[in-house]
N, C-alpha and C positions, 0 to 999 in steps of 0.2 A: 829505492835499493836497499838490502839490509847491512844497516857497520858492524863489523869486524870486531869483536870481542878480541882480546888482546889481556887481558887479565882477570883471573877470576881469584877471589879468595878461596880459598879454600874454609867453606862454615863448620866442618866437623872439625875443625883445627882452631876455628876461630870462636873462643865461649866468647865472645863480645857483641857478635855482630848484629843478634838485634838492637840491642845499645848502638854499635855503632849505626844503622840504619835510622834509626830516632831525630837522633843527633845529627845526624846529616839532612835530615829532610827538614830538621830543625832551624840551625843556622844555613840553611844554601841560599849563595848570594850573600853569606854575612862574612863567613868565612870559609877558607879554602879546606874543601876535603880531606888536603893533604896534611892540614894541618891541627884537623879535628882527629882522623885519628892520630895524629903522634902525644897530643893531645889525653885520650881516651886512654892510648896504653902507657904510659907516662905514668897519670890513673893509678893503672891498672896492677901495677910495675910496682909501685909502694905499697902496696896490698902485704903483710904479711902468709895470709891464708890462700888457697884455691877460690876462684871462684865459684862460687852459687848463685842460680837463684836467687837469693836472698841479697847477697853480695853484691849485685852488680846494680841494684838500686841505691848503694852510697858511691860506687863508681861511677854511675848513670848521674845523680848528682853535683859530686867535685867537680866532671869534667861539664856539668853545663856553667856551673859557677864561671870555671877556670876560662870559657868560653867568650861568657856575654862580659866578663870583666878584660879577656883584650879584646874586642868585640867595641865593649866600650869606650877603652884604651884612644882606638882608633877612629871611632869618633859616630861609628856605625848603627849601633844601639844604645839604645839607656834605659830600657828594659823587660826583665826575660819575657818569655808568656809561659 
């Protein structure tokens, strides 16, 4: 039986969808998906420029560092992949 889709993120409006998917894949089972989204959105909102392909690199790096730190403080992750 197929599962019912209850929410679809509008990819056209989410310039960070690829970063979001990468981080959720990387931290699956370690950090809740909602927390990953919150951290990524917070990091992106602190940038003064609009999101570009180039700025995504820095946004992803900063968000990943924050998530590693968050997971490390909970004793679930000792080293980022």
